[in-house]
VOTI-762783 format. One line per field, with one value per residue (C-alpha): residue in one letter; chain; x negated, y negated, z negated. Coordinates in steps of 0.2 Angstrom, whole numbers. Example, Ala and Ser with C-alpha at 12.3 -4.5 7.8 and 13.67 -1.06 7.14 Angstrom:
r <- A,S
c <- A,A
c1 <- -62,-68
c2 <- 22,5
c3 <- -39,-36
//
This chain:
r <- M,S,N,D,R,G,A,L,A,P,W,L,T,K,V,G,V,D,Q,H,R,A,E,L,V,A,E,E,I,S,L,Q,C,S,P,H,E,S,I,Q,Y,R,L,P,G,K,G,S,L,V,H,E,Q,T,G,E,T,E,R,I,E,L,E,N,G,E,T,L,F,A,L,I,T,D,K,Q,L,L,F,G,Y,S,S,S,T,E,T,T,I,D,S,V,S,H,A,N,I,T,D,V,D,I,A,G,R,L,L,K,K,L,L,V,I,E,V,W,E,G,G,T,Y,K,F,R,P,A,S,K,D,Q,L,S,E,V,C,T,Y,L,E,S,V,S,D,C,W,Q,I,V,E,S,L,F,E,D,L,S,K,T,R,A,T,L,T,T,Q,I,E,S,G,D,I,N,E,A,Q,K,T,V,E,A,A,E,K,T,L,E,R,I,R,S,Q,M,V,A,G,D,L,K,S,V,L,G,P,R,L,A,D,A,E,R,T,V,H,Q,R,R,M,N,A,H,L,T,R,A,E,T,L,V,S,D,A,K,Q,L,T,G,D,R,A,Y,T,D,A,Y,N,K,Y,D,R,A,R,K,H,L,D,I,A,L,S,L,A,D,S,R,G,F,D,H,P,P,A,I,T,E,L,R,E,T,I,E,N,R,I,A,N,L,Q,V,L,P,K,A,L,G,E,Q,A,T,E,R,A,K,G,T,D,H,P,D,V,A,A,E,A,W,Q,E,A,F,D,H,F,R,D,A,L,T,A,G,W,G,T,D,F,S,F,S,G,D,R,E,D,L,Q,F,T,V,E,V,T,V,A,N,L,I,S,A,R,R,E,Y,A,T,E,C,I,Q,E,A,E,N,A,R,K,N,E,S,A,A,E,A,L,R,C,Y,R,E,A,H,S,Q,L,E,Q,A,K,Q,L,A,K,E,F,R,S,G,D,P,Q,A,I,E,S,Q,M,E,M,V,S,V,E,R,D,K,T,Q,T,T,N,S,A,E,A,V
c <- A,A,A,A,A,A,A,A,A,A,A,A,A,A,A,A,A,A,A,A,A,A,A,A,A,A,A,A,A,A,A,A,A,A,A,A,A,A,A,A,A,A,A,A,A,A,A,A,A,A,A,A,A,A,A,A,A,A,A,A,A,A,A,A,A,A,A,A,A,A,A,A,A,A,A,A,A,A,A,A,A,A,A,A,A,A,A,A,A,A,A,A,A,A,A,A,A,A,A,A,A,A,A,A,A,A,A,A,A,A,A,A,A,A,A,A,A,A,A,A,A,A,A,A,A,A,A,A,A,A,A,A,A,A,A,A,A,A,A,A,A,A,A,A,A,A,A,A,A,A,A,A,A,A,A,A,A,A,A,A,A,A,A,A,A,A,A,A,A,A,A,A,A,A,A,A,A,A,A,A,A,A,A,A,A,A,A,A,A,A,A,A,A,A,A,A,A,A,A,A,A,A,A,A,A,A,A,A,A,A,A,A,A,A,A,A,A,A,A,A,A,A,A,A,A,A,A,A,A,A,A,A,A,A,A,A,A,A,A,A,A,A,A,A,A,A,A,A,A,A,A,A,A,A,A,A,A,A,A,A,A,A,A,A,A,A,A,A,A,A,A,A,A,A,A,A,A,A,A,A,A,A,A,A,A,A,A,A,A,A,A,A,A,A,A,A,A,A,A,A,A,A,A,A,A,A,A,A,A,A,A,A,A,A,A,A,A,A,A,A,A,A,A,A,A,A,A,A,A,A,A,A,A,A,A,A,A,A,A,A,A,A,A,A,A,A,A,A,A,A,A,A,A,A,A,A,A,A,A,A,A,A,A,A,A,A,A,A,A,A,A,A,A,A,A,A,A,A,A,A,A,A,A,A,A,A,A,A,A,A,A,A,A,A,A,A,A,A,A,A,A,A,A,A,A,A,A,A,A,A,A,A,A,A,A,A,A,A,A,A,A,A,A,A,A,A,A,A,A,A,A,A
c1 <- -130,-137,-154,-155,-151,-168,-177,-165,-172,-190,-185,-174,-189,-200,-187,-187,-175,-183,-184,-169,-158,-163,-157,-140,-138,-143,-130,-117,-121,-120,-102,-97,-104,-98,-109,-114,-117,-135,-144,-150,-157,-162,-164,-169,-161,-167,-158,-140,-125,-110,-93,-80,-62,-45,-53,-62,-81,-89,-108,-121,-136,-151,-160,-175,-174,-159,-159,-149,-150,-140,-139,-133,-127,-119,-102,-103,-112,-115,-120,-127,-131,-140,-145,-150,-132,-121,-121,-109,-107,-96,-92,-88,-82,-90,-73,-68,-82,-76,-92,-110,-122,-139,-138,-149,-166,-181,-188,-170,-161,-144,-135,-117,-104,-85,-73,-55,-44,-60,-67,-86,-102,-118,-133,-151,-164,-181,-189,-182,-192,-178,-164,-162,-163,-150,-138,-139,-136,-121,-113,-115,-109,-94,-88,-90,-81,-66,-64,-66,-53,-41,-43,-41,-25,-19,-23,-13,2,-1,-2,15,23,15,23,40,39,34,46,61,56,50,35,32,30,20,8,6,3,-10,-19,-18,-25,-40,-43,-43,-55,-67,-66,-70,-85,-91,-91,-100,-114,-115,-116,-127,-114,-115,-120,-106,-92,-96,-88,-73,-71,-72,-59,-47,-49,-46,-30,-23,-24,-19,-3,0,-2,10,23,23,27,41,48,48,57,70,73,74,87,97,95,102,117,120,119,133,143,139,129,116,107,105,99,86,80,78,68,57,54,50,37,29,27,19,7,2,0,-11,-21,-25,-30,-42,-49,-52,-58,-42,-36,-20,-6,3,19,15,13,28,39,32,37,55,57,52,63,78,75,75,91,99,95,107,119,133,135,134,147,158,156,160,176,181,180,191,204,205,206,221,240,244,247,242,225,222,225,213,200,202,200,184,177,181,172,157,155,157,144,132,136,133,121,103,107,94,81,68,77,88,101,103,115,116,124,136,140,144,155,165,166,173,186,192,192,203,215,216,218,232,241,238,245,260,263,261,273,286,284,287,303,309,306,315,330,330,329,344,354,349,355,337,336,320,311,317,312,294,293,299,286,273,279,279,261,255,263,256,238,241,247,232,220,230,228,210,204,218,222,239,255,257,275,281,273,282,299,296,291,307,318,309,311,330,331,320,330,346,338,332,350,356,342,346,365,361,350,364
c2 <- 67,49,56,69,58,50,67,73,63,68,86,85,77,92,104,96,81,64,50,40,55,62,46,47,66,62,49,61,74,62,57,75,76,69,56,69,83,90,100,117,125,119,132,128,139,149,156,154,151,162,159,172,169,177,187,172,169,152,153,139,143,132,124,112,97,105,109,121,121,126,116,124,111,115,113,119,127,115,122,109,107,92,88,71,67,75,81,95,100,114,113,129,126,138,142,149,161,178,188,185,197,199,209,212,220,217,202,195,194,185,176,182,172,177,163,164,160,153,168,174,164,172,161,166,156,152,161,175,171,162,173,185,171,161,176,178,160,159,175,168,150,155,166,152,139,151,153,134,129,142,134,116,122,129,112,103,113,111,93,92,104,93,77,85,92,76,65,77,77,95,91,108,116,101,104,122,115,103,118,127,112,111,129,128,113,123,137,125,118,136,139,123,128,145,140,125,114,99,86,90,96,85,69,79,88,71,64,79,78,59,62,75,63,48,57,62,44,38,52,47,29,35,45,30,20,33,33,15,15,28,18,3,13,20,3,-2,13,8,24,14,28,38,22,19,37,35,19,27,42,30,21,38,41,24,28,44,35,22,35,44,27,24,41,42,24,19,1,-1,-3,-19,-10,-1,-17,-25,-10,-10,-28,-24,-10,-20,-34,-22,-13,-30,-34,-17,-20,-35,-31,-21,-34,-49,-41,-38,-57,-62,-51,-58,-76,-71,-63,-78,-90,-83,-85,-70,-54,-42,-51,-52,-34,-29,-41,-35,-17,-22,-31,-15,-4,-15,-17,2,4,-7,3,20,17,23,38,52,39,28,13,2,-10,-28,-31,-27,-10,-16,-32,-21,-10,-24,-32,-16,-15,-33,-30,-15,-24,-38,-25,-16,-33,-38,-21,-23,-41,-36,-22,-35,-45,-30,-26,-44,-42,-25,-33,-47,-35,-25,-41,-44,-26,-21,-4,1,-15,-13,6,0,-12,0,13,0,-5,13,15,0,6,24,17,5,20,30,16,13,32,34,18,17,-1,-9,-1,16,18,1,5,23,15,2,17,26,11,9,27,26,11,19,34,24,14,30,37,21,20,38,34,19,30,42
c3 <- 117,115,108,122,136,137,139,152,167,164,163,179,187,182,189,206,206,212,199,205,207,190,181,190,186,167,167,174,161,147,153,150,133,116,107,94,106,107,120,113,129,146,160,178,190,205,220,218,206,209,202,204,200,205,219,227,226,226,230,229,239,236,251,251,239,230,211,200,182,166,150,134,121,104,111,130,144,159,176,187,205,213,231,238,241,228,210,204,186,179,161,151,133,121,114,131,133,131,135,138,147,155,172,187,191,180,190,195,179,179,165,166,158,157,154,147,162,171,180,179,182,187,185,189,179,185,170,160,145,135,142,128,115,125,126,108,104,116,108,91,95,106,91,80,91,94,75,73,87,79,62,69,78,61,53,65,61,43,44,53,40,26,33,34,17,8,18,14,-5,-6,-16,-24,-6,-1,-14,-8,9,3,-4,12,22,9,12,31,30,19,32,46,35,32,51,55,43,49,67,64,72,59,72,84,72,57,64,70,53,44,56,53,34,35,46,33,19,29,34,16,11,25,21,3,9,20,6,-5,8,9,-10,-10,3,-6,-22,-14,-9,-26,-34,-22,-28,-46,-49,-59,-68,-51,-43,-56,-55,-36,-39,-52,-40,-26,-38,-41,-22,-20,-34,-25,-9,-18,-26,-10,-2,-16,-17,2,5,15,16,6,18,15,16,0,-10,-2,-6,-24,-26,-19,-31,-46,-41,-38,-55,-64,-55,-59,-77,-78,-64,-73,-87,-75,-64,-79,-84,-66,-66,-83,-77,-62,-73,-85,-70,-61,-64,-54,-64,-51,-48,-66,-69,-54,-61,-79,-72,-63,-79,-89,-76,-76,-95,-97,-84,-94,-110,-103,-88,-91,-102,-101,-94,-102,-94,-104,-97,-103,-118,-136,-138,-152,-143,-127,-137,-144,-126,-119,-133,-130,-111,-113,-124,-110,-97,-106,-108,-90,-83,-94,-88,-70,-74,-81,-65,-54,-64,-62,-43,-43,-51,-39,-24,-31,-32,-14,-10,-5,-13,-4,-10,-27,-27,-22,-36,-49,-44,-45,-62,-68,-61,-71,-87,-85,-83,-98,-109,-104,-109,-126,-130,-125,-134,-148,-142,-139,-143,-134,-141,-134,-118,-117,-121,-107,-95,-99,-95,-79,-75,-77,-66,-53,-52,-50,-36,-28,-28,-20,-8,-2,-1,10,21,24
//
């Protein structure tokens, strides 16, 4: 509209508007038009403008010094009325025009416009010379705009679907949706060319395309953030391989986001760089974490004089060293520690764990005997049960890893079982 605005005031002057008023009317019209909108036809009016809607009729009758006109842009139809004291402009979007017709007698032709939910406009131009051409243009451009608006609505829904699919990790379906969006954009582009609407639709189409890919980029970033959060939880649960896979997938989503930014000329969001650094740091930490935790647990086990604490710490050390040995299987990621060294460490840790459980069981047996002497059958029973549990776990480890003396453990378990059953009988009698 910026290129047409300068020509509006002179034209309005020619059709009866004084110079000062023409400039004000031109300003009013420009406010109702987009910067890229251009005027296709200017029609001075004659007689009256009639607007019929829901059984009511509004009629503008011209008097001396008043002007009626119609402007057809590549986006809308504007009916204007101007007097010395007021200006009224009715805007009809081409997308809302449902029918265009020419009516009236030979010398009194009317342009009749039917509008979706907007009634009917009847406009009599001062000259009928361009009327047929205008009618043809309006029919064509309104059809084009109706298709375009429908396509833009489809594109809006597609963008929302695409965002949801990417953020939920449904990448295969997301790719199909991307292809659907590209097809919709191409159809809009075809309509734009067919309707000669490049000036008014070009910027909107470019913005829509940019929005599609910006949302794709942001959705991939959001998905990466979700995966990183999941990976952190998995690390806490000692599911190290799954955690690494989550981090790796998050990196791939960030790579896609960066690729979109580069190919579409977007600025790289700082959040992508920051998250990428977070991922690399956490993967580096993940690589050494199981072994480091195993070494920490070993130090705790060696530094305590309490058999129960030692047994718990040796169990933790065993779990972490075994994680270090097995984590990363099926991936291209290797955890820190030489495999043979880790296998040896696991074997040593198992032997220490078996000894710790037997030592703790021995302490529980002693506590049970003391409790029986003090005639506390319930406490003695609890201690025997704990001793049996420790020996059961030690026996399982001894068999699985061929470590320790399974037969000696079995003999000790049988002794504990006998004493436990005696205590159970005593406890039941006391309860009666």
